[in-house]
One Martini backbone bead per residue (centre of mass of N, CA, C, O) as a GRO file, in nm:
protein
  435
    1UNK     BB    1   0.199  -2.882   2.781
    2UNK     BB    2   0.386  -2.788   2.540
    3UNK     BB    3   0.469  -2.536   2.350
    4UNK     BB    4   0.482  -2.406   2.050
    5UNK     BB    5   0.744  -2.346   1.837
    6UNK     BB    6   0.873  -2.023   1.698
    7UNK     BB    7   1.058  -1.903   1.415
    8UNK     BB    8   1.260  -1.621   1.296
    9UNK     BB    9   1.337  -1.461   0.970
   10UNK     BB   10   1.525  -1.176   0.825
   11UNK     BB   11   1.527  -1.018   0.507
   12UNK     BB   12   1.636  -0.689   0.454
   13UNK     BB   13   1.435  -0.450   0.527
   14UNK     BB   14   1.264  -0.266   0.756
   15UNK     BB   15   0.990  -0.353   0.668
   16UNK     BB   16   1.030  -0.649   0.721
   17UNK     BB   17   1.099  -0.627   1.022
   18UNK     BB   18   0.827  -0.512   1.105
   19UNK     BB   19   0.657  -0.754   1.007
   20UNK     BB   20   0.788  -0.963   1.186
   21UNK     BB   21   0.721  -0.841   1.452
   22UNK     BB   22   0.417  -0.864   1.409
   23UNK     BB   23   0.407  -1.171   1.396
   24UNK     BB   24   0.546  -1.244   1.655
   25UNK     BB   25   0.321  -1.113   1.822
   26UNK     BB   26   0.091  -1.297   1.726
   27UNK     BB   27   0.207  -1.565   1.810
   28UNK     BB   28   0.238  -1.505   2.107
   29UNK     BB   29  -0.069  -1.440   2.159
   30UNK     BB   30  -0.144  -1.746   2.052
   31UNK     BB   31   0.088  -1.932   2.235
   32UNK     BB   32   0.358  -1.917   2.134
   33UNK     BB   33   0.699  -2.004   2.135
   34UNK     BB   34   0.974  -1.792   2.113
   35UNK     BB   35   1.254  -1.858   1.912
   36UNK     BB   36   1.536  -1.901   1.779
   37UNK     BB   37   1.653  -1.989   1.466
   38UNK     BB   38   1.867  -2.207   1.589
   39UNK     BB   39   1.633  -2.352   1.698
   40UNK     BB   40   1.406  -2.578   1.788
   41UNK     BB   41   1.110  -2.612   1.584
   42UNK     BB   42   0.775  -2.629   1.448
   43UNK     BB   43   0.812  -2.325   1.336
   44UNK     BB   44   0.902  -2.146   1.027
   45UNK     BB   45   0.981  -1.800   0.949
   46UNK     BB   46   1.051  -1.641   0.626
   47UNK     BB   47   1.147  -1.319   0.537
   48UNK     BB   48   1.197  -1.221   0.220
   49UNK     BB   49   1.424  -1.134  -0.050
   50UNK     BB   50   1.471  -0.961  -0.402
   51UNK     BB   51   1.664  -0.714  -0.479
   52UNK     BB   52   1.863  -0.946  -0.527
   53UNK     BB   53   2.013  -1.235  -0.608
   54UNK     BB   54   2.138  -1.282  -0.330
   55UNK     BB   55   1.888  -1.247  -0.165
   56UNK     BB   56   1.747  -1.492  -0.284
   57UNK     BB   57   1.958  -1.702  -0.210
   58UNK     BB   58   1.941  -1.660   0.100
   59UNK     BB   59   1.647  -1.734   0.126
   60UNK     BB   60   1.680  -2.034   0.036
   61UNK     BB   61   1.890  -2.102   0.250
   62UNK     BB   62   1.714  -2.067   0.499
   63UNK     BB   63   1.501  -2.270   0.431
   64UNK     BB   64   1.703  -2.519   0.426
   65UNK     BB   65   1.795  -2.480   0.721
   66UNK     BB   66   1.538  -2.526   0.862
   67UNK     BB   67   1.487  -2.815   0.748
   68UNK     BB   68   1.727  -2.937   0.879
   69UNK     BB   69   1.669  -2.891   1.177
   70UNK     BB   70   1.339  -2.963   1.100
   71UNK     BB   71   1.190  -3.179   0.883
   72UNK     BB   72   0.881  -3.149   1.039
   73UNK     BB   73   0.834  -2.865   0.990
   74UNK     BB   74   0.676  -2.566   0.954
   75UNK     BB   75   0.717  -2.387   0.643
   76UNK     BB   76   0.754  -2.029   0.591
   77UNK     BB   77   0.702  -1.813   0.314
   78UNK     BB   78   0.776  -1.464   0.279
   79UNK     BB   79   0.743  -1.216   0.055
   80UNK     BB   80   0.915  -1.113  -0.216
   81UNK     BB   81   1.028  -1.387  -0.314
   82UNK     BB   82   0.757  -1.537  -0.288
   83UNK     BB   83   0.607  -1.362  -0.496
   84UNK     BB   84   0.795  -1.444  -0.752
   85UNK     BB   85   0.863  -1.742  -0.610
   86UNK     BB   86   0.671  -2.037  -0.618
   87UNK     BB   87   0.916  -2.241  -0.636
   88UNK     BB   88   0.939  -2.396  -0.314
   89UNK     BB   89   1.071  -2.647  -0.184
   90UNK     BB   90   0.931  -2.774   0.113
   91UNK     BB   91   0.709  -2.563   0.137
   92UNK     BB   92   0.406  -2.512   0.307
   93UNK     BB   93   0.406  -2.172   0.306
   94UNK     BB   94   0.301  -1.927   0.062
   95UNK     BB   95   0.376  -1.577   0.086
   96UNK     BB   96   0.368  -1.276   0.008
   97UNK     BB   97   0.319  -0.933   0.052
   98UNK     BB   98   0.034  -1.016   0.083
   99UNK     BB   99  -0.128  -1.164   0.366
  100UNK     BB  100   0.056  -1.219   0.625
  101UNK     BB  101  -0.165  -1.246   0.850
  102UNK     BB  102  -0.245  -1.544   0.744
  103UNK     BB  103  -0.018  -1.729   0.869
  104UNK     BB  104  -0.144  -1.820   1.135
  105UNK     BB  105  -0.386  -1.974   1.026
  106UNK     BB  106  -0.232  -2.167   0.840
  107UNK     BB  107  -0.067  -2.296   1.066
  108UNK     BB  108  -0.304  -2.400   1.239
  109UNK     BB  109  -0.425  -2.578   1.026
  110UNK     BB  110  -0.174  -2.768   1.005
  111UNK     BB  111  -0.173  -2.858   1.299
  112UNK     BB  112  -0.452  -2.993   1.296
  113UNK     BB  113  -0.380  -3.203   1.077
  114UNK     BB  114  -0.129  -3.314   1.263
  115UNK     BB  115  -0.255  -3.318   1.569
  116UNK     BB  116  -0.223  -3.046   1.695
  117UNK     BB  117  -0.198  -2.826   1.979
  118UNK     BB  118  -0.330  -2.500   2.094
  119UNK     BB  119  -0.374  -2.218   2.231
  120UNK     BB  120  -0.654  -2.091   2.189
  121UNK     BB  121  -0.817  -1.965   1.944
  122UNK     BB  122  -0.879  -1.982   1.626
  123UNK     BB  123  -0.774  -1.809   1.374
  124UNK     BB  124  -0.870  -1.554   1.148
  125UNK     BB  125  -0.867  -1.491   0.810
  126UNK     BB  126  -0.894  -1.131   0.720
  127UNK     BB  127  -0.761  -1.106   0.458
  128UNK     BB  128  -0.805  -0.839   0.212
  129UNK     BB  129  -0.672  -0.678  -0.047
  130UNK     BB  130  -0.352  -0.651   0.010
  131UNK     BB  131  -0.271  -0.539  -0.293
  132UNK     BB  132  -0.473  -0.249  -0.254
  133UNK     BB  133  -0.430  -0.238   0.058
  134UNK     BB  134  -0.344  -0.168   0.365
  135UNK     BB  135  -0.175  -0.360   0.602
  136UNK     BB  136  -0.284  -0.391   0.925
  137UNK     BB  137  -0.104  -0.446   1.247
  138UNK     BB  138  -0.086  -0.229   1.438
  139UNK     BB  139   0.078  -0.243   1.731
  140UNK     BB  140   0.451  -0.261   1.727
  141UNK     BB  141   0.655  -0.457   1.925
  142UNK     BB  142   1.001  -0.465   1.941
  143UNK     BB  143   1.337  -0.576   1.967
  144UNK     BB  144   1.414  -0.304   2.028
  145UNK     BB  145   1.516  -0.090   2.303
  146UNK     BB  146   1.514   0.207   2.140
  147UNK     BB  147   1.402   0.190   1.855
  148UNK     BB  148   1.115   0.250   1.634
  149UNK     BB  149   0.927   0.121   1.382
  150UNK     BB  150   0.709   0.286   1.137
  151UNK     BB  151   0.470   0.197   0.927
  152UNK     BB  152   0.315   0.401   0.638
  153UNK     BB  153   0.391   0.216   0.384
  154UNK     BB  154   0.326   0.055   0.056
  155UNK     BB  155   0.496   0.050  -0.221
  156UNK     BB  156   0.552   0.130  -0.587
  157UNK     BB  157   0.540   0.357  -0.889
  158UNK     BB  158   0.822   0.385  -1.055
  159UNK     BB  159   0.983   0.175  -1.225
  160UNK     BB  160   1.266   0.106  -1.233
  161UNK     BB  161   1.467  -0.068  -1.450
  162UNK     BB  162   1.615  -0.248  -1.204
  163UNK     BB  163   1.338  -0.294  -1.033
  164UNK     BB  164   1.138  -0.549  -0.848
  165UNK     BB  165   0.961  -0.427  -0.623
  166UNK     BB  166   0.681  -0.345  -0.764
  167UNK     BB  167   0.622  -0.648  -0.830
  168UNK     BB  168   0.616  -0.746  -0.530
  169UNK     BB  169   0.459  -0.481  -0.368
  170UNK     BB  170   0.334  -0.286  -0.547
  171UNK     BB  171   0.142  -0.036  -0.493
  172UNK     BB  172   0.057   0.237  -0.339
  173UNK     BB  173   0.000   0.219   0.032
  174UNK     BB  174  -0.160   0.394   0.276
  175UNK     BB  175  -0.176   0.469   0.594
  176UNK     BB  176  -0.358   0.540   0.849
  177UNK     BB  177  -0.299   0.803   1.047
  178UNK     BB  178  -0.434   0.712   1.306
  179UNK     BB  179  -0.286   0.439   1.327
  180UNK     BB  180   0.001   0.561   1.341
  181UNK     BB  181  -0.054   0.734   1.597
  182UNK     BB  182  -0.128   0.509   1.785
  183UNK     BB  183   0.139   0.365   1.770
  184UNK     BB  184   0.312   0.591   1.884
  185UNK     BB  185   0.172   0.619   2.152
  186UNK     BB  186   0.235   0.335   2.247
  187UNK     BB  187   0.548   0.353   2.223
  188UNK     BB  188   0.576   0.582   2.427
  189UNK     BB  189   0.444   0.428   2.667
  190UNK     BB  190   0.690   0.205   2.640
  191UNK     BB  191   0.962   0.412   2.602
  192UNK     BB  192   0.996   0.534   2.336
  193UNK     BB  193   1.189   0.803   2.175
  194UNK     BB  194   1.241   0.667   1.887
  195UNK     BB  195   1.147   0.712   1.543
  196UNK     BB  196   1.099   0.522   1.226
  197UNK     BB  197   0.999   0.596   0.906
  198UNK     BB  198   0.862   0.347   0.710
  199UNK     BB  199   0.901   0.193   0.371
  200UNK     BB  200   0.922   0.184   0.023
  201UNK     BB  201   0.785   0.497  -0.032
  202UNK     BB  202   0.727   0.753   0.170
  203UNK     BB  203   0.695   0.998  -0.027
  204UNK     BB  204   0.399   0.860  -0.122
  205UNK     BB  205   0.237   0.955   0.094
  206UNK     BB  206  -0.109   0.994  -0.007
  207UNK     BB  207  -0.123   0.937  -0.326
  208UNK     BB  208  -0.374   0.712  -0.310
  209UNK     BB  209  -0.561   0.938  -0.197
  210UNK     BB  210  -0.848   1.117  -0.261
  211UNK     BB  211  -0.844   1.249  -0.013
  212UNK     BB  212  -0.735   1.437   0.201
  213UNK     BB  213  -0.379   1.435   0.283
  214UNK     BB  214  -0.107   1.379   0.429
  215UNK     BB  215   0.210   1.410   0.436
  216UNK     BB  216   0.493   1.290   0.563
  217UNK     BB  217   0.554   1.568   0.715
  218UNK     BB  218   0.279   1.605   0.847
  219UNK     BB  219   0.288   1.341   1.002
  220UNK     BB  220   0.552   1.406   1.158
  221UNK     BB  221   0.434   1.651   1.299
  222UNK     BB  222   0.221   1.489   1.471
  223UNK     BB  223   0.424   1.302   1.614
  224UNK     BB  224   0.580   1.532   1.767
  225UNK     BB  225   0.324   1.566   1.967
  226UNK     BB  226   0.395   1.321   2.116
  227UNK     BB  227   0.434   1.209   2.415
  228UNK     BB  228   0.789   1.117   2.445
  229UNK     BB  229   0.876   1.212   2.170
  230UNK     BB  230   1.217   1.311   2.056
  231UNK     BB  231   1.267   1.126   1.777
  232UNK     BB  232   1.291   1.162   1.418
  233UNK     BB  233   1.298   0.936   1.141
  234UNK     BB  234   1.385   0.881   0.805
  235UNK     BB  235   1.375   0.720   0.542
  236UNK     BB  236   1.387   0.679   0.237
  237UNK     BB  237   1.442   0.928  -0.025
  238UNK     BB  238   1.303   1.129  -0.279
  239UNK     BB  239   1.447   1.388  -0.437
  240UNK     BB  240   1.172   1.513  -0.567
  241UNK     BB  241   1.032   1.556  -0.273
  242UNK     BB  242   1.236   1.797  -0.201
  243UNK     BB  243   1.084   2.061  -0.116
  244UNK     BB  244   1.027   2.356   0.027
  245UNK     BB  245   0.802   2.235   0.210
  246UNK     BB  246   0.967   2.009   0.324
  247UNK     BB  247   1.188   2.173   0.453
  248UNK     BB  248   1.013   2.356   0.628
  249UNK     BB  249   0.895   2.118   0.800
  250UNK     BB  250   1.158   2.002   0.896
  251UNK     BB  251   1.272   2.253   1.039
  252UNK     BB  252   1.004   2.273   1.239
  253UNK     BB  253   1.073   2.000   1.352
  254UNK     BB  254   1.180   1.919   1.680
  255UNK     BB  255   1.234   1.588   1.617
  256UNK     BB  256   1.394   1.603   1.363
  257UNK     BB  257   1.653   1.459   1.213
  258UNK     BB  258   1.976   1.540   1.044
  259UNK     BB  259   1.885   1.289   0.837
  260UNK     BB  260   1.940   1.195   0.482
  261UNK     BB  261   1.822   0.949   0.255
  262UNK     BB  262   1.935   0.995  -0.078
  263UNK     BB  263   1.858   0.855  -0.352
  264UNK     BB  264   2.063   0.791  -0.636
  265UNK     BB  265   2.259   0.536  -0.794
  266UNK     BB  266   2.383   0.789  -0.979
  267UNK     BB  267   2.638   1.030  -1.116
  268UNK     BB  268   2.500   0.981  -1.405
  269UNK     BB  269   2.294   1.096  -1.639
  270UNK     BB  270   2.278   0.854  -1.838
  271UNK     BB  271   2.216   0.645  -1.620
  272UNK     BB  272   1.959   0.769  -1.497
  273UNK     BB  273   1.795   0.755  -1.755
  274UNK     BB  274   1.814   0.429  -1.779
  275UNK     BB  275   1.682   0.405  -1.483
  276UNK     BB  276   1.437   0.599  -1.440
  277UNK     BB  277   1.477   0.844  -1.209
  278UNK     BB  278   1.372   1.161  -1.282
  279UNK     BB  279   1.667   1.291  -1.252
  280UNK     BB  280   1.936   1.502  -1.197
  281UNK     BB  281   2.219   1.608  -1.081
  282UNK     BB  282   2.135   1.907  -1.048
  283UNK     BB  283   1.885   1.848  -0.883
  284UNK     BB  284   2.027   1.694  -0.656
  285UNK     BB  285   2.206   1.924  -0.569
  286UNK     BB  286   1.982   2.121  -0.487
  287UNK     BB  287   1.876   1.945  -0.251
  288UNK     BB  288   2.135   1.946  -0.080
  289UNK     BB  289   2.147   2.257  -0.049
  290UNK     BB  290   1.871   2.287   0.100
  291UNK     BB  291   1.948   2.120   0.349
  292UNK     BB  292   2.218   2.285   0.419
  293UNK     BB  293   2.051   2.554   0.468
  294UNK     BB  294   1.863   2.424   0.715
  295UNK     BB  295   2.118   2.241   0.804
  296UNK     BB  296   2.395   2.186   0.999
  297UNK     BB  297   2.559   1.937   0.869
  298UNK     BB  298   2.416   1.703   0.756
  299UNK     BB  299   2.321   1.383   0.711
  300UNK     BB  300   2.430   1.223   0.397
  301UNK     BB  301   2.287   0.957   0.232
  302UNK     BB  302   2.338   0.662   0.008
  303UNK     BB  303   2.279   0.504  -0.306
  304UNK     BB  304   2.490   0.278  -0.516
  305UNK     BB  305   2.526   0.168  -0.848
  306UNK     BB  306   2.728  -0.072  -1.000
  307UNK     BB  307   2.719  -0.198  -1.324
  308UNK     BB  308   2.535  -0.097  -1.513
  309UNK     BB  309   2.414  -0.141  -1.804
  310UNK     BB  310   2.658   0.020  -2.006
  311UNK     BB  311   2.880   0.102  -1.821
  312UNK     BB  312   3.128   0.311  -1.827
  313UNK     BB  313   3.416   0.452  -1.718
  314UNK     BB  314   3.315   0.740  -1.744
  315UNK     BB  315   3.055   0.702  -1.573
  316UNK     BB  316   3.188   0.602  -1.322
  317UNK     BB  317   3.348   0.863  -1.272
  318UNK     BB  318   3.122   1.050  -1.253
  319UNK     BB  319   3.002   0.918  -0.998
  320UNK     BB  320   3.235   0.964  -0.815
  321UNK     BB  321   3.254   1.271  -0.838
  322UNK     BB  322   2.971   1.336  -0.735
  323UNK     BB  323   3.003   1.213  -0.456
  324UNK     BB  324   3.243   1.389  -0.384
  325UNK     BB  325   3.091   1.669  -0.412
  326UNK     BB  326   2.864   1.627  -0.204
  327UNK     BB  327   2.965   1.478   0.063
  328UNK     BB  328   2.894   1.234   0.200
  329UNK     BB  329   2.868   1.029   0.493
  330UNK     BB  330   2.754   0.788   0.317
  331UNK     BB  331   2.780   0.479   0.137
  332UNK     BB  332   2.569   0.247  -0.048
  333UNK     BB  333   2.697  -0.035  -0.212
  334UNK     BB  334   2.601  -0.172  -0.533
  335UNK     BB  335   2.573  -0.432  -0.726
  336UNK     BB  336   2.442  -0.527  -1.007
  337UNK     BB  337   2.126  -0.692  -1.050
  338UNK     BB  338   1.972  -0.925  -1.232
  339UNK     BB  339   1.613  -0.883  -1.297
  340UNK     BB  340   1.350  -1.040  -1.372
  341UNK     BB  341   1.114  -0.818  -1.532
  342UNK     BB  342   1.306  -0.606  -1.611
  343UNK     BB  343   1.439  -0.386  -1.828
  344UNK     BB  344   1.748  -0.418  -1.770
  345UNK     BB  345   1.764  -0.720  -1.845
  346UNK     BB  346   1.750  -0.637  -2.169
  347UNK     BB  347   2.015  -0.507  -2.175
  348UNK     BB  348   2.292  -0.420  -2.304
  349UNK     BB  349   2.604  -0.446  -2.158
  350UNK     BB  350   2.687  -0.636  -1.948
  351UNK     BB  351   2.874  -0.638  -1.667
  352UNK     BB  352   3.137  -0.766  -1.553
  353UNK     BB  353   3.245  -0.887  -1.247
  354UNK     BB  354   3.531  -0.766  -1.234
  355UNK     BB  355   3.444  -0.473  -1.295
  356UNK     BB  356   3.235  -0.446  -1.067
  357UNK     BB  357   3.434  -0.496  -0.833
  358UNK     BB  358   3.627  -0.259  -0.884
  359UNK     BB  359   3.400  -0.036  -0.867
  360UNK     BB  360   3.317  -0.109  -0.582
  361UNK     BB  361   3.583  -0.053  -0.442
  362UNK     BB  362   3.606   0.245  -0.514
  363UNK     BB  363   3.337   0.336  -0.377
  364UNK     BB  364   3.415   0.238  -0.091
  365UNK     BB  365   3.665   0.410  -0.057
  366UNK     BB  366   3.511   0.674  -0.079
  367UNK     BB  367   3.321   0.623   0.164
  368UNK     BB  368   3.545   0.619   0.379
  369UNK     BB  369   3.653   0.905   0.324
  370UNK     BB  370   3.381   1.054   0.379
  371UNK     BB  371   3.327   0.942   0.668
  372UNK     BB  372   3.585   1.060   0.792
  373UNK     BB  373   3.538   1.350   0.731
  374UNK     BB  374   3.272   1.373   0.883
  375UNK     BB  375   3.366   1.271   1.162
  376UNK     BB  376   3.583   1.499   1.203
  377UNK     BB  377   3.365   1.731   1.218
  378UNK     BB  378   3.263   1.619   1.511
  379UNK     BB  379   3.496   1.698   1.652
  380UNK     BB  380   3.407   1.886   1.950
  381UNK     BB  381   3.125   1.814   1.949
  382UNK     BB  382   2.808   1.816   2.069
  383UNK     BB  383   2.609   1.523   2.152
  384UNK     BB  384   2.300   1.337   2.100
  385UNK     BB  385   2.279   1.009   2.229
  386UNK     BB  386   2.155   0.699   2.152
  387UNK     BB  387   2.164   0.431   2.343
  388UNK     BB  388   2.212   0.083   2.327
  389UNK     BB  389   2.487  -0.109   2.373
  390UNK     BB  390   2.721  -0.305   2.471
  391UNK     BB  391   3.001  -0.435   2.370
  392UNK     BB  392   3.246  -0.671   2.392
  393UNK     BB  393   3.444  -0.419   2.496
  394UNK     BB  394   3.233  -0.222   2.670
  395UNK     BB  395   3.129  -0.034   2.459
  396UNK     BB  396   2.918   0.193   2.364
  397UNK     BB  397   2.644   0.229   2.156
  398UNK     BB  398   2.542   0.468   1.892
  399UNK     BB  399   2.346   0.772   1.774
  400UNK     BB  400   2.347   1.037   1.614
  401UNK     BB  401   2.145   1.256   1.461
  402UNK     BB  402   2.329   1.196   1.182
  403UNK     BB  403   2.402   0.886   1.197
  404UNK     BB  404   2.653   0.841   1.383
  405UNK     BB  405   2.863   0.617   1.491
  406UNK     BB  406   2.893   0.551   1.841
  407UNK     BB  407   3.161   0.545   2.092
  408UNK     BB  408   3.176   0.458   2.449
  409UNK     BB  409   3.230   0.454   2.776
  410UNK     BB  410   3.142   0.264   3.028
  411UNK     BB  411   2.899   0.295   3.300
  412UNK     BB  412   2.680   0.273   3.566
  413UNK     BB  413   2.489   0.525   3.444
  414UNK     BB  414   2.428   0.358   3.195
  415UNK     BB  415   2.159   0.312   2.941
  416UNK     BB  416   1.956   0.181   2.748
  417UNK     BB  417   1.777   0.456   2.585
  418UNK     BB  418   1.949   0.688   2.636
  419UNK     BB  419   2.007   1.040   2.629
  420UNK     BB  420   2.326   1.181   2.564
  421UNK     BB  421   2.587   1.398   2.635
  422UNK     BB  422   2.853   1.443   2.400
  423UNK     BB  423   3.206   1.429   2.283
  424UNK     BB  424   3.409   1.437   2.028
  425UNK     BB  425   3.757   1.294   1.998
  426UNK     BB  426   3.742   1.055   1.774
  427UNK     BB  427   3.808   0.933   1.430
  428UNK     BB  428   3.664   0.716   1.197
  429UNK     BB  429   3.505   0.556   0.938
  430UNK     BB  430   3.305   0.405   1.155
  431UNK     BB  431   3.359   0.614   1.399
  432UNK     BB  432   3.267   0.805   1.701
  433UNK     BB  433   3.452   0.907   1.960
  434UNK     BB  434   3.331   0.945   2.300
  435UNK     BB  435   3.271   1.156   2.635
   0.00000   0.00000   0.00000
């Protein structure tokens, strides 16, 4: 008897990808055959995103696509979009951001109703209070052969005026530190040498716990002591959380890589205030200076939103100039997306699409120039690069400690997952070419 096939697709953030990997692992352990999303399957699971209107549209598009591939399949929508949008036609199972581990039990129930058989005992849905406590997935072995993501937290308490994620993900819930360390130990034993700490707002780690609890940097320090772990990266960081203590612990951590993604969103103080970001450009500048004093030329990346409601040309130019002044190694540029349920959706002065597109192009051009300048500073320097895999042109790809994308010639001695010493010889805005 052939096994039942299950296919997965993920939209959105690294946290979503981590959770999909956990579910894929659970379904495989239950006896399902895991196939690619483009293949014919009896079960399709789509982990959705709603951070922008476009993300929501793509989520619905992937649901329709799966239904077309196999009209009789069990279709499961999970995640942020399905948390906020319950009206999803032709979807058999809708699960929000809590209780995702119940997907396996619900799918098996439907298979039984349809007269299908599957190997192994019927799973029990043990998910309870997933919206108020951290939903533990155990040790998750992922699709990447090189770095592993370790989810340490879920939810956000900030409620920025433009952001729908706190409505979709709920309040901060921190993972038990012992469970996180157990996962890191299991990943190290499996051969992973680099881990990335991820979550919705990792700087809030421990804030929800009444008892004494490690901060995110104290947790990272414990992970650095795990035998086999050589590199630790941090996910997106809140500028207000970069205190002197944070920087001191970061500097002392032998495994922490000098790349910091400091979420900015705007370089205009008036826009930051309307966004409810709770810091000023002066405070942000101080944080960047602290990190540069502790690490030689670290990689500083950020997110920037253009076209926020009421944004004037003057405010847009202020944002451009501030990003230029900070000298980021790369910008992630987003056009403002109106999300129902957020405060910003009620603001007057919604920026038209044409203006938003022009401002986006200007910010992307600045990002390219900043990336080129940063990559050029790496030419002639020796880098320790984690190799990923050869590209279609035969060149190996990888990332430097500062998260600079690296390309280098392949040879028979190189393998994915190796950490090799290389020297930068040529730079573009996309890559640092090394040998």
